[in-house]
C-alpha positions, 0 to 999 in steps of 0.5 A: 611598514604595515600600520598597527591597529589602534588597539595594538598601538594603545597596548604598545604605548602602555607597555612602553610607558608603564613599569612592570606590574611588580614595580607599580601597584595600580593603573598605568598611563593608558592611551586610547583614540589618541588621548590619555585616559582618566585611570588615576584617582583624583581624590587619592592624588598626592598633594604636597608642596616644596620650595625651589631655590632660585638663583636670585636674591630679589629682596636683597636679604642676602639669601637666594629666594625660594619659590613655593611650588604646590603639587598634585600628582597621581598616587602611583607616580614615583620612581616606578611611574614617572609623569610629565608636568603642567605648570601654571606659575602666577602672581595672582593666587592670593589677590585677584585669583584665577579664571572667570570666577576668581578662584584662589588656592585653599590650604589644609592644616599641613599647608598643602593645597586642597583646592587648585584654581582652574580645571587643569588639576581635575582634568589632567591628573587622572590622565597621568600628569602632575599639575604644579601651581607655582607662586611667582617670586615675591607673591603668595607664599614665595620669597623675594620681591616682584620684578614685573617681567625682569630677572626675578620673574624669569629666573624663578620660573626657570628654577622650577624647570631646572629642579624637575630635571635635577639641576636645582635644589628644593626643600620640603617644609621641614627643610630636608631635600626634595627630589622630583623622582616622580617626573619624566622632566617633560614640562609645559607652562600654561596661563592667562595674562601674567601667567602666560607672560611667565611662560613666554619668559621662561621659554625665551631662556631656552631652558631644557625640559620645557617642551611646550608653552600655552600663553593666553593673552600674554605679554611678549614685550613689557614695552609693548604692554606699556608703550607704543612707539614712544607713547606712554599708556600709564605712568609708573605702571611697573611699580604699581603692579608690583605693589598690587601682586605683593601681599607682604607689608609695603616696606619690604619691597619699597626699594625695589619699586623705587628702583623701577620708577627710577629706571622705567624711562617715563620721562621720555617713553623710550625703549631702554635697558629696563624694557630690554630686560623685560623683552622676550623677543629680543631681550637681555635675559632671553629671546625668541632665538633660544625657544626650544618649546613648541608654542600654542598661542591664544589671544584676542584682537580686542584685548586692549589690556595685553594689546594684541601686538604682544601676540602678533610680533611674537607669533611672526618671530616664532614663525620666522624660526620655524618653531612648532606652533598653533594659534587661536585668535578670538574677538572678545577682550581679555578672555580665556579660551575656556570662556569662549562661547560654544568652544569650551569642549573644543578647547579642553579636547584640543589642549588635551591632545596638545599636551598628550602630543608634546609631553607624552609623545602621543601621535594624535595628528594635532600637528597635521591640522590647520594651524589657526582657529579664528573667530570671524564674528560673534561665536563664529569660528573658522580654521585656516592654515595660518594666521594672518590669512595667508591669502590676504593682499595689501591695499593702500587706502589714501586720504583725499581732500573733502574727507574722501578715502580711496586708492588714488593719491590726492592731488599734489599740494593737498593737505589737512591739519589738526592740533595734538590735544588729548581726545577720547576715541569716542570724540575722534570718531564722532560726526566725521563729516563735521570739522574737528580741530583735534582730528581729520577724518576720511571715508570711502563710499559704500563697499560693494562686497565684504572685505575681511581685514586679517593682519596688521595695517600700516600707517604711513604718513608724511607730516610737518609740525610747528613744534619738535614732536607730536603724538599721532593716532591712526584709527581704522573705522567701520561705519555701518549699523551692525551687531558685533561682539561687545568686547567693552562690556564685561570683557565681551562675555556674560557669565550664566548660572548653569555649569558644566564639568571637565574632570573629576571633583572632590568636596574641596575642589570641583571641576565645574564652572559657569557657562558664558555667552558672548556679549553683542551690541548693535552700533553704527560704527566700530573702531577696528584697528588703532595705532599710536606713535610719538613723532620723535620716535619715528626712527628709533624707539631708544633714541628720540629725534625731534622733527625739525619745525616746519619740515615734512618727515615720514612717520610710518608704524604698525597699528595693532593687528586685527581680524575683522570683516567690513560688510557690504554697504558699510564705509571704511574710515581713517581718522588721524589725530593726536593723543588718544586719551582713551589709552594714554595718560599723556596730555598732548603737545599742542603741536599743529600737525599738517598731513601731506595727503598726496604722500600719506596712506594706510596699508591694509591686508584684505581678504575678499569676503566673497569667494573669488569665483563669485567676484566678477572679473571686472570688479577685482584684479590681482597683481602678485601676492601682495597687492589688490586693485579695486575698481574705480567708482563711477559717478553714481557709485561712490566706492573708494 
């Protein structure tokens, strides 16, 4: 079939989407260079709000909860010109606000929003989209009680998609029915943190009409957000967060919060029905097998708020089911891609093309580009065909007597011992050559070349205890002076005074935001990967099995994922300890832990940082797709 010229394609798409001139006064959807164009007036856009009836009664008042939906859409949209929808559902519109600058909704005298947080409305409404800022049930101007990932959270957002597609009721402020006759029904959900979590949750229901989601630093399993293999990060966190996001008088939802505390299983740390309801990978309300929407994941490997296993496990499950997908992996903390240094313009354009493709049907080639953008150093990005790096190979690093770490197993009978006490990570990695009763530490010699970790290390230990259980922490450490992303300081970014603008503005709602730069710091070491487990959960997250006292048992688990380069001349360290006081409120069991070094290791997916053509053949040998063999050290060259 002969190819059409770009101008002819734009005309054809305009005619296909727009309605006849006599039916629509004013501009129509216009596409040029694979992108919708800003032909609609932002200042003249319709600003309105409706209340969508959900299928839940979360505050137990005998009435179905209504979801407040604030809408901004082109003035020309209606039965004659239907537009797709971008939704940011959030619990934060009247407390912490949204974005790096903490923007909140601002209302006029009629109760309509005149300032929508973030740039989505300023940028996309002129290009032929409606933008909906939805108050999560139990927050801001919606009814009900916050459910912290449960039924109300999930079904409230789903009801909005159903209303857009004619399957649910909604009402105007005066109580009359509201009909979404201005939309195609094609919807996207986007948002950071809790907002992105709601996008994951609604997509897992398989609701029709949700064409794509863009979860940013989002939860896929609330158990993973508050637990790691039986280790509890925070006690009674769900009820605390529910109270934080709910600005109603406290007594209104106290019974709901009390129920959370009774059901969250803090006494054991086990996975139970409470967490299964809040699991979007394989949960009770929905799961990844039902996802019909495409997924554009953005997360950072140093996000120790929504820890990165929330994206890595979700990403793999999507990949296993061939869900159309794309991913950005950064190195800061809990940061939106709009605030990745040097990437703001790239982000806005990429998101624009993503929404154009999935909501307007524009063939712009975005699905033919490399699937993954990965930050490999401060503000330094690469693209690759997927994440983790498809060409990573696995190396088993084995601890040995005297604190060595290499490729060969320790001699039979070699052991190391420590006591499970609560230690900070700073204490765990300090003075690794000096004995510490609360940890054992092992290091390689100086690396002869760069080694990039891409993916998820696996801790595989054989231990015995003098008590029924112990918490275990495994830390993979880079020892070597270097300038790295300082993700601990203000989330890894510093906000500048200079602004740039993306979209159109009004006096009440401008499209301009402060620029940022990445924080860096020069330090002698970096904790690269970390992982935790309660030994009694080594076989099951839902049922504890104490390890018989004095008997060795295998404890194997995944650490958090990472993408990080160990530089030539640095040393790789493995620290094994008990309770991590930096990320867990637990106190430690006091158990003495003996590690069988002969049968213990950490398996790390490595990518050689030097092009393979530059690696001498006697320096590295590959055996199949999943194993790398590195040279053994000569006496004067301490490597592994």
